[in-house]
All heavy atoms as an XYZ file, in Angstrom:
707
protein
N      -1.474     -1.062    -31.626
C      -1.141     -0.724    -30.257
C      -1.493      0.706    -29.859
O      -0.821      1.508    -30.484
C       0.285     -1.231    -30.000
C       0.638     -1.147    -28.589
S       2.282     -2.081    -28.447
C       2.788     -1.653    -26.750
N      -2.118      1.003    -28.836
C      -2.423      2.290    -28.516
C      -1.284      2.995    -27.739
O      -0.522      2.412    -27.002
C      -3.564      2.234    -27.520
O      -3.797      3.524    -26.980
N      -1.064      4.344    -28.021
C       0.024      5.015    -27.453
C      -0.540      5.949    -26.407
O       0.218      6.708    -25.817
C       0.843      5.721    -28.401
O      -0.111      6.744    -29.146
C       1.437      5.031    -29.480
N      -1.821      5.926    -26.079
C      -2.402      6.734    -25.050
C      -2.028      6.305    -23.724
O      -1.873      4.990    -23.532
C      -3.955      6.708    -25.155
C      -4.461      7.591    -26.067
C      -6.024      7.785    -26.058
N      -6.592      6.674    -25.280
C      -7.894      6.258    -25.276
N      -8.569      6.848    -26.122
N      -8.394      5.325    -24.506
N      -1.671      7.052    -22.733
C      -1.391      6.752    -21.386
C      -2.581      5.992    -20.838
O      -3.692      6.377    -20.996
C      -0.918      7.972    -20.685
C      -1.367      9.129    -21.472
C      -1.671      8.573    -22.903
N      -2.218      4.885    -19.976
C      -3.270      4.159    -19.327
C      -3.892      4.995    -18.167
O      -3.103      5.697    -17.407
C      -2.743      2.868    -18.789
C      -2.434      1.899    -19.834
C      -2.007      0.594    -19.304
C      -1.639     -0.436    -20.426
N      -1.192     -1.633    -19.808
N      -5.204      5.009    -17.908
C      -5.772      5.536    -16.811
C      -5.802      4.627    -15.708
O      -5.853      3.371    -15.962
C      -7.231      6.041    -17.129
O      -7.368      6.834    -18.220
N      -5.668      5.227    -14.568
C      -5.683      4.285    -13.336
C      -7.188      3.605    -13.235
O      -8.098      4.116    -13.644
C      -5.355      5.030    -12.190
C      -5.689      6.486    -12.559
C      -5.566      6.458    -13.976
N      -7.181      2.390    -12.765
C      -8.603      1.857    -12.440
C      -9.470      2.799    -11.649
O      -8.932      3.532    -10.808
C      -8.342      0.554    -11.771
C      -6.860      0.224    -11.921
C      -6.131      1.521    -12.346
N     -10.804      2.637    -11.848
C     -11.633      3.590    -11.099
C     -11.512      3.509     -9.684
O     -11.775      4.539     -8.918
C     -13.094      3.180    -11.529
N     -11.133      2.267     -9.106
C     -11.071      2.117     -7.575
C      -9.648      2.468     -7.113
O      -9.446      2.347     -5.950
C     -11.491      0.854     -7.212
C     -10.608     -0.316     -7.797
O      -9.759     -0.003     -8.712
N     -10.696     -1.520     -7.245
N      -8.722      3.041     -7.939
C      -7.350      3.307     -7.524
C      -7.121      4.727     -7.785
O      -7.428      5.446     -8.664
C      -6.386      2.445     -8.457
C      -5.051      2.711     -8.053
C      -4.040      1.807     -8.809
O      -4.340      0.474     -9.050
O      -3.004      2.274     -9.321
N      -6.532      5.404     -6.693
C      -6.259      6.810     -6.837
C      -5.258      7.196     -7.913
O      -4.523      6.301     -8.306
C      -5.624      7.099     -5.470
C      -5.987      5.984     -4.522
C      -6.152      4.873     -5.425
N      -5.362      8.407     -8.396
C      -4.412      8.764     -9.595
C      -3.002      8.917     -9.010
O      -2.166      8.688     -9.858
C      -5.029      9.966    -10.110
N      -2.896      9.281     -7.881
C      -1.411      9.666     -7.355
C      -0.968      8.193     -6.802
O      -1.714      7.555     -6.148
C      -1.467     10.504     -6.300
C      -1.740     11.927     -6.917
O      -1.524     12.268     -8.053
N      -2.533     12.728     -6.126
N       0.396      7.917     -7.048
C       1.054      6.652     -6.438
C       1.094      6.879     -4.951
O       1.102      7.974     -4.350
C       2.255      6.605     -7.088
C       2.691      7.950     -7.509
C       1.397      8.635     -7.868
N       1.303      5.730     -4.289
C       1.632      5.775     -2.780
C       2.857      6.614     -2.556
O       3.751      6.406     -3.350
C       1.553      4.343     -2.397
C       1.777      3.558     -3.728
C       1.387      4.338     -4.707
N       2.905      7.147     -1.469
C       4.307      7.884     -0.980
C       5.344      7.031     -0.558
O       6.412      7.273     -0.466
C       3.889      9.057     -0.008
C       3.157     10.039     -0.590
C       3.404      8.494      1.292
N       4.879      5.740     -0.094
C       5.756      4.706      0.321
C       5.087      3.346      0.212
O       3.820      3.212      0.243
C       6.266      5.067      1.660
N       5.857      2.351      0.252
C       5.455      0.890      0.253
C       6.264      0.163      1.167
O       7.521      0.384      1.174
C       5.455      0.165     -1.169
C       4.361      0.776     -2.085
C       4.176     -0.209     -3.257
C       2.939      0.135     -4.084
N       2.663     -0.770     -5.155
N       5.676     -0.703      1.876
C       6.368     -1.623      2.833
C       6.065     -3.074      2.427
O       4.784     -3.286      2.239
C       5.853     -1.365      4.267
C       6.556     -2.404      5.193
C       6.349     -0.022      4.702
N       7.062     -3.878      2.239
C       6.787     -5.315      1.831
C       7.302     -6.294      2.858
O       8.595     -6.179      3.142
C       7.313     -5.566      0.472
C       6.926     -7.022      0.029
C       7.309     -7.199     -1.429
N       7.113     -8.647     -1.595
C       7.702     -9.236     -2.709
N       8.496     -8.629     -3.514
N       7.383    -10.499     -2.906
N       6.576     -7.054      3.396
C       6.973     -8.063      4.311
C       6.382     -9.461      3.723
O       5.233     -9.612      3.766
C       6.593     -7.989      5.695
C       6.804     -6.495      6.313
C       6.963     -9.049      6.639
C       8.254     -6.283      6.687
N       7.457    -10.224      3.230
C       6.915    -11.434      2.536
C       6.054    -11.162      1.390
O       6.418    -10.342      0.466
N       4.811    -11.653      1.307
C       3.893    -11.385      0.232
C       2.996    -10.401      0.534
O       2.009    -10.160     -0.261
C       3.294    -12.788     -0.222
C       4.220    -13.807     -0.735
C       3.412    -15.113     -0.972
C       4.915    -13.268     -1.984
N       3.000     -9.817      1.719
C       2.065     -8.667      2.134
C       2.749     -7.360      1.907
O       3.937     -7.208      2.220
C       1.826     -8.818      3.699
C       0.854     -7.747      4.169
C       1.089    -10.254      3.867
N       1.925     -6.448      1.283
C       2.436     -5.095      1.011
C       1.518     -4.134      1.667
O       0.263     -4.187      1.576
C       2.448     -4.897     -0.615
O       3.387     -5.837     -1.067
C       3.000     -3.461     -0.895
N       2.048     -3.014      2.341
C       1.375     -2.067      2.844
C       1.633     -0.751      1.963
O       2.920     -0.564      1.852
C       1.692     -1.740      4.387
N       0.655     -0.167      1.327
C       0.906      1.116      0.617
C       0.348      2.377      1.378
O      -0.719      2.222      1.893
C       0.084      0.962     -0.686
O       0.539     -0.058     -1.533
N       1.279      3.280      1.477
C       0.995      4.433      2.262
C       0.621      5.496      1.344
O       1.368      5.962      0.463
C       2.214      4.867      3.177
C       2.628      3.651      4.015
C       1.889      6.107      3.948
C       3.956      3.839      4.750
N      -0.582      6.117      1.565
C      -1.050      7.262      0.724
C      -1.144      8.519      1.537
O      -1.384      8.527      2.653
C      -2.524      6.881      0.195
C      -2.652      5.437     -0.319
C      -2.763      4.195      0.260
C      -2.520      5.109     -1.692
N      -2.796      3.239     -0.609
C      -2.536      3.775     -1.820
C      -2.137      5.937     -2.806
C      -2.414      3.175     -3.154
C      -2.001      5.213     -4.010
C      -2.120      3.827     -4.193
N      -0.874      9.564      0.784
C      -0.996     10.933      1.368
C      -2.152     11.646      1.044
O      -2.363     11.701     -0.288
C       0.322     11.641      1.154
C       0.521     12.952      1.864
C       1.877     13.523      1.726
O       2.014     14.112      0.590
O       2.808     13.340      2.490
N      -2.887     12.275      1.900
C      -4.065     13.045      1.557
C      -3.953     14.472      2.213
O      -4.031     14.753      3.345
C      -5.369     12.435      2.231
C      -5.867     11.153      1.699
C      -6.993     10.663      2.207
N      -6.961     10.435      3.580
C      -7.615     11.142      4.561
N      -8.489     12.061      4.202
N      -7.593     10.854      5.856
N      -3.647     15.349      1.208
C      -3.470     16.756      1.601
C      -4.918     17.332      1.912
O      -5.920     17.168      0.988
C      -2.702     17.524      0.520
C      -2.853     16.651     -0.595
C      -3.185     15.239     -0.095
N      -5.145     18.063      3.053
C      -6.509     18.599      3.311
C      -6.173     19.969      3.816
O      -5.020     20.302      4.059
C      -7.158     17.837      4.368
O      -6.641     17.944      5.664
C      -7.417     16.358      3.936
N      -7.299     20.666      4.091
C      -7.182     22.068      4.721
C      -6.550     22.001      5.990
O      -5.936     23.033      6.502
C      -8.516     22.712      4.827
C      -9.198     22.939      3.460
C     -10.602     23.529      3.551
O     -11.145     23.656      4.725
O     -11.118     23.713      2.496
N      -6.700     20.908      6.747
C      -6.230     20.768      8.164
C      -4.749     20.242      8.099
O      -4.151     19.916      9.312
C      -6.973     19.954      9.069
C      -8.299     20.659      9.218
C      -9.245     19.690     10.151
C     -10.700     20.237     10.149
N     -11.617     19.584     11.160
N      -4.171     19.898      7.048
C      -2.872     19.343      6.842
C      -2.843     18.176      6.069
O      -3.834     17.716      5.396
N      -1.644     17.404      6.063
C      -1.608     16.120      5.290
C      -1.971     14.885      6.249
O      -1.325     14.876      7.466
C      -0.203     16.014      4.880
C       0.150     17.083      3.753
C       1.506     16.954      3.317
N       1.850     18.035      2.379
C       1.692     18.030      1.139
N       1.318     16.966      0.495
N       2.193     19.094      0.335
N      -2.563     14.008      5.799
C      -2.966     12.783      6.546
C      -2.561     11.647      5.699
O      -2.481     11.642      4.483
C      -4.418     12.648      6.731
C      -5.101     13.795      7.733
C      -5.424     15.049      7.277
C      -4.928     13.574      9.076
C      -5.849     16.009      8.184
C      -5.354     14.575      9.910
C      -5.926     15.791      9.397
N      -2.313     10.505      6.431
C      -1.744      9.315      5.715
C      -2.819      8.119      5.917
O      -3.324      7.915      7.140
C      -0.397      8.953      6.240
C       0.681     10.009      5.866
N       0.973     10.992      6.634
C       1.443     10.105      4.790
C       1.818     11.785      6.094
N       2.090     11.234      4.815
N      -3.011      7.358      4.832
C      -3.792      6.147      5.106
C      -2.978      5.061      4.438
O      -2.063      5.229      3.860
C      -5.175      6.287      4.354
O      -4.861      6.535      2.938
C      -5.966      7.270      4.834
N      -3.397      3.813      4.969
C      -2.577      2.659      4.494
C      -3.650      1.620      3.920
O      -4.712      1.346      4.444
C      -1.908      2.062      5.622
C      -0.941      0.758      5.180
C      -0.923      3.117      6.337
N      -3.262      1.006      2.843
C      -4.059     -0.200      2.348
C      -2.990     -1.482      2.310
O      -1.734     -1.186      2.089
C      -4.546      0.127      0.911
O      -3.485      0.421     -0.014
N      -3.612     -2.566      2.476
C      -2.821     -3.766      2.474
C      -3.282     -4.742      1.540
O      -4.565     -4.847      1.082
C      -2.976     -4.436      3.836
C      -2.437     -3.620      4.933
C      -3.297     -2.810      5.680
C      -1.170     -3.723      5.464
C      -2.888     -2.008      6.729
C      -0.670     -2.886      6.563
C      -1.591     -2.026      7.183
N      -2.390     -5.502      0.962
C      -2.646     -6.559      0.012
C      -1.659     -7.707      0.069
O      -0.623     -7.566      0.595
C      -2.666     -5.969     -1.461
C      -1.332     -5.506     -2.025
C      -1.355     -4.851     -3.342
O      -2.375     -4.281     -3.833
O      -0.325     -5.050     -4.142
N      -2.207     -8.814     -0.391
C      -1.470    -10.055     -0.285
C      -1.338    -10.623     -1.720
O      -2.247    -10.695     -2.449
C      -2.044    -11.071      0.632
C      -1.484    -12.492      0.591
C      -2.075    -13.303      1.612
N      -3.568    -13.445      1.431
C      -4.010    -14.389      0.508
N      -3.348    -15.169     -0.109
N      -5.373    -14.435      0.416
N      -0.136    -10.984     -2.266
C       0.024    -11.532     -3.488
C       0.190    -13.074     -3.374
O       0.570    -13.609     -2.251
C       1.427    -11.033     -4.082
C       1.471     -9.538     -4.251
C       0.658     -9.096     -5.399
N       1.325     -9.472     -6.658
C       0.769     -9.518     -7.874
N      -0.445     -9.090     -7.901
N       1.439     -9.827     -8.864
N      -0.431    -13.741     -4.301
C      -0.361    -15.243     -4.322
C      -0.442    -15.732     -5.727
O      -0.815    -15.072     -6.649
C      -1.609    -15.785     -3.598
C      -2.920    -15.520     -4.128
C      -3.494    -16.535     -4.916
C      -3.586    -14.441     -4.003
C      -4.794    -16.374     -5.560
C      -4.884    -14.125     -4.611
C      -5.313    -15.213     -5.355
O      -6.518    -14.879     -5.963
N      -0.103    -17.048     -5.789
C      -0.060    -17.689     -7.216
C      -1.354    -18.532     -7.331
O      -1.524    -19.264     -6.306
C       1.141    -18.468     -7.503
C       2.421    -17.653     -7.840
C       3.465    -18.510     -8.413
N       4.665    -17.664     -8.436
C       5.248    -17.351     -9.598
N       4.698    -17.649    -10.682
N       6.413    -16.768     -9.587
N      -1.932    -18.522     -8.382
C      -3.135    -19.470     -8.511
C      -2.603    -20.798     -9.095
O      -1.323    -21.012     -9.189
C      -4.255    -18.764     -9.404
C      -3.722    -18.498    -10.883
O      -2.693    -19.075    -11.319
O      -4.505    -17.847    -11.526
N      -3.586    -21.729     -9.220
C      -3.216    -23.010     -9.785
C      -2.418    -23.141    -10.980
O      -1.550    -23.951    -11.303
C      -4.459    -23.834     -9.887
C      -5.125    -24.165     -8.684
C      -6.425    -25.061     -8.851
C      -7.110    -25.296     -7.535
N      -8.478    -25.998     -7.693
N      -2.696    -22.036    -11.835
C      -2.003    -21.944    -13.154
C      -0.631    -21.175    -12.986
O       0.116    -21.164    -14.022
C      -2.766    -21.175    -14.182
C      -4.043    -21.991    -14.696
C      -5.124    -21.910    -13.659
O      -5.261    -20.843    -13.035
O      -5.868    -22.873    -13.413
N      -0.262    -20.820    -11.861
C       1.015    -20.070    -11.591
C       0.923    -18.518    -11.793
O       1.981    -17.991    -11.914
N      -0.205    -18.089    -12.177
C      -0.331    -16.691    -12.319
C      -0.531    -15.864    -11.012
O      -1.051    -16.319    -10.090
C      -1.681    -16.302    -13.104
C      -1.682    -16.948    -14.458
O      -0.677    -16.919    -15.153
N      -2.756    -17.675    -14.810
N       0.110    -14.616    -10.942
C       0.177    -13.840     -9.690
C      -1.081    -13.127     -9.655
O      -1.681    -12.557    -10.627
C       1.245    -12.856     -9.783
C       2.634    -13.441     -9.257
C       3.537    -13.851    -10.239
C       2.999    -13.953     -8.064
N       4.630    -14.379     -9.529
C       4.351    -14.461     -8.156
C       2.393    -13.843     -6.784
C       5.134    -14.919     -7.135
C       3.272    -14.298     -5.712
C       4.509    -14.804     -5.895
N      -1.723    -13.081     -8.513
C      -2.979    -12.366     -8.051
C      -2.850    -11.576     -6.773
O      -1.932    -11.917     -6.138
C      -4.187    -13.448     -7.925
C      -4.501    -14.099     -9.211
O      -5.097    -13.486    -10.101
N      -4.086    -15.358     -9.343
N      -3.783    -10.714     -6.610
C      -3.781     -9.909     -5.411
C      -5.034    -10.162     -4.543
O      -6.149    -10.247     -5.178
C      -3.802     -8.429     -5.827
O      -2.498     -8.146     -6.589
C      -3.787     -7.582     -4.552
N      -4.885    -10.295     -3.285
C      -6.107    -10.440     -2.415
C      -6.002     -9.301     -1.312
O      -4.952     -8.797     -1.005
C      -6.001    -11.838     -1.765
N      -7.173     -8.905     -0.757
C      -7.211     -8.183      0.329
C      -7.827     -8.725      1.654
O      -8.235     -8.104      2.507
C      -8.096     -6.927     -0.071
C      -7.489     -6.146     -1.160
N      -6.475     -5.320     -1.165
C      -7.691     -6.162     -2.597
C      -6.159     -4.876     -2.328
N      -6.919     -5.283     -3.171
N      -7.692    -10.127      1.534
C      -8.086    -10.858      2.721
C      -6.782    -11.711      3.179
O      -5.932    -11.881      2.371
C      -9.222    -11.890      2.498
O      -8.823    -12.724      1.317
C     -10.488    -11.062      2.133
N      -6.748    -12.161      4.448
C      -5.585    -12.771      4.929
C      -5.790    -13.991      5.657
O      -6.774    -13.995      6.377
C      -4.750    -11.682      5.760
C      -4.519    -10.434      5.020
C      -5.287     -9.315      5.046
C      -3.289    -10.382      4.387
C      -5.098     -8.266      4.283
C      -2.930     -9.106      3.653
C      -3.859     -8.162      3.687
N      -5.126    -14.914      5.369
C      -5.102    -16.277      6.139
C      -4.347    -16.047      7.457
O      -3.592    -15.121      7.674
C      -4.475    -17.256      5.358
C      -5.265    -17.656      4.054
O      -6.428    -17.363      4.032
O      -4.579    -18.020      3.026
N      -4.599    -17.125      8.363
C      -3.860    -17.019      9.636
C      -2.425    -17.141      9.422
O      -1.612    -16.308     10.139
C      -4.208    -18.278     10.387
N      -1.881    -17.623      8.353
C      -0.326    -17.762      8.207
C       0.093    -16.330      7.694
O       1.148    -16.183      7.789
C      -0.087    -18.678      7.132
N      -0.805    -15.545      7.246
C      -0.319    -14.132      6.830
C      -0.405    -13.170      7.813
O       0.155    -12.047      7.647
C      -1.298    -13.653      5.692
C      -1.417    -14.560      4.497
O      -0.311    -15.090      4.016
O      -2.550    -14.807      4.069
N      -0.959    -13.430      9.032
C      -1.265    -12.500     10.102
C       0.066    -11.847     10.629
O       0.082    -10.625     10.966
C      -2.158    -12.899     11.169
C      -3.519    -13.248     10.631
C      -4.352    -13.794     11.843
C      -4.261    -11.986     10.041
N       1.036    -12.609     10.788
C       2.310    -12.004     11.429
C       2.943    -11.078     10.355
O       3.382     -9.885     10.697
C       3.302    -13.090     11.691
C       4.652    -12.561     12.359
C       4.331    -11.809     13.676
C       5.575    -13.842     12.604
N       2.992    -11.417      9.114
C       3.499    -10.430      8.057
C       2.565     -9.101      7.974
O       3.137     -8.112      7.847
C       3.630    -11.165      6.738
N       1.408     -9.326      8.101
C       0.380     -8.280      8.098
C       0.650     -7.370      9.240
O       0.729     -6.144      9.175
C      -1.085     -8.838      8.189
C      -2.112     -7.689      8.252
C      -2.149     -6.788      6.920
C      -3.513     -8.429      8.433
N       0.751     -7.858     10.550
C       1.073     -7.119     11.715
C       2.438     -6.373     11.566
O       2.601     -5.143     11.959
C       1.205     -7.996     12.960
N       3.414     -6.982     11.032
C       4.824     -6.528     10.898
C       4.714     -5.415      9.884
O       5.347     -4.234     10.031
C       5.867     -7.439     10.522
C       6.161     -8.506     11.701
C       7.297     -9.448     11.310
C       7.702    -10.197     12.489
N       8.743     -9.735     13.248
N       4.038     -5.566      8.757
C       4.000     -4.418      7.771
C       3.169     -3.324      8.332
O       3.498     -2.120      7.939
C       3.307     -5.039      6.463
O       2.016     -5.388      6.599
N       2.139     -3.513      9.105
C       1.461     -2.376      9.823
C       2.389     -1.627     10.672
O       2.348     -0.401     10.706
C       0.235     -2.886     10.535
N       3.241     -2.332     11.423
C       4.219     -1.657     12.352
C       5.130     -0.916     11.566
O       5.382      0.231     11.976
C       4.796     -2.780     13.183
C       5.854     -2.252     14.230
O       5.618     -1.222     14.862
O       6.898     -2.785     14.392
N       5.764     -1.473     10.566
C       6.715     -0.667      9.715
C       6.013      0.472      9.039
O       6.569      1.658      8.889
C       7.403     -1.626      8.770
C       8.441     -0.912      7.903
C       8.164     -2.751      9.516
N       4.839      0.317      8.553
C       4.035      1.383      7.893
C       3.877      2.539      8.951
O       3.974      3.720      8.590
C       2.836      0.938      7.268
N       3.453      2.148     10.115
C       3.279      3.112     11.228
C       4.644      3.969     11.483
O       4.505      5.170     11.480
C       2.832      2.475     12.471
C       2.553      3.471     13.646
N       3.567      3.646     14.531
C       1.536      4.307     13.835
C       3.064      4.619     15.437
N       1.965      4.902     15.016
N       5.676      3.268     11.524
C       6.997      4.129     11.703
C       7.343      4.863     10.465
O       7.750      6.003     10.755
C       8.165      3.119     11.897
O       7.863      2.241     13.148
N       7.068      4.456      9.269
C       7.238      5.263      8.065
C       6.316      6.514      8.041
O       6.912      7.545      7.770
C       7.042      4.449      6.854
C       7.320      5.091      5.536
C       8.829      5.397      5.549
C       9.110      6.147      4.150
N      10.430      6.620      4.185
N       5.144      6.337      8.481
C       4.279      7.469      8.509
C       4.720      8.496      9.600
O       4.698      9.677      9.367
C       2.768      7.100      8.872
C       2.150      6.446      7.636
C       1.911      8.213      9.251
C       0.835      5.646      7.979
N       5.191      8.085     10.647
C       5.773      9.007     11.744
C       7.089      9.742     11.101
O       7.183     10.929     11.390
C       6.153      8.420     13.004
C       5.019      7.745     13.745
C       5.547      6.947     15.089
C       3.999      8.821     14.242
N       7.835      9.005     10.376
C       8.889      9.562      9.699
C       8.514     10.664      8.694
O       9.059     11.755      8.573
C       9.668      8.440      9.037
C      10.906      8.898      8.336
C      11.646      7.507      7.786
O      11.933      6.596      8.489
O      11.939      7.620      6.622
N       7.540     10.244      7.835
C       7.092     11.258      6.914
C       6.411     12.630      7.584
O       6.664     13.758      7.189
C       5.978     10.578      6.058
C       6.384      9.559      5.029
C       5.175      8.661      4.544
C       7.328     10.209      3.929
N       5.634     12.340      8.647
C       5.204     13.481      9.304
C       6.185     14.317     10.001
O       6.111     15.504     10.034
C       4.104     13.057     10.496
C       2.881     12.264      9.864
C       1.917     11.795     10.907
O       2.394     11.263     11.985
N       0.646     11.540     10.491
N       7.203     13.695     10.509
C       8.303     14.370     11.037
C       9.138     15.205     10.033
O       9.418     16.424     10.338
C       9.315     13.449     11.703
O      10.493     14.096     12.297
N       9.234     14.785      8.833
C       9.996     15.537      7.757
C       9.072     16.632      7.260
O       9.511     17.704      6.886
C      10.349     14.613      6.647
O       9.271     14.199      5.922
N       7.716     16.666      7.508
C       6.839     17.608      7.062
C       6.900     18.756      7.984
O       6.669     19.971      7.664
C       5.398     17.158      6.890
C       5.193     16.206      5.757
C       3.743     15.644      5.887
O       2.911     15.924      6.714
N       3.485     14.677      4.922
N       7.204     18.451      9.265
C       7.198     19.349     10.370
C       8.422     20.220     10.355
O       8.649     21.312     10.842
C       7.061     18.803     11.684
C       5.659     18.214     11.979
O       4.829     18.546     11.219
O       5.696     17.272     12.781
N       9.582     19.790      9.743
C      10.848     20.474      9.506
C      10.732     21.620      8.724
O      10.061     21.872      7.831
C      11.946     19.502      9.175
C      12.209     18.473     10.204
O      11.841     18.568     11.343
O      12.836     17.331      9.765
């Protein structure tokens, strides 16, 4: 068994999200990007589901039944970003 720390996947940023919002099986991850012009926030969305064998998987597409949870998670993520930006201004 290797004792080396695991590297994040190539498509995943090295820093963890600054916040996560979960509504049902939909998760919004909020990322912070410091730039010369200030800190900016981006959001990625994912949906968890179980396959036929009962294993958990992640998808980045959403069925009609997921859209309300997606919309609510986007709304709460937006509020969280405003809160984060407000705390940076203090």
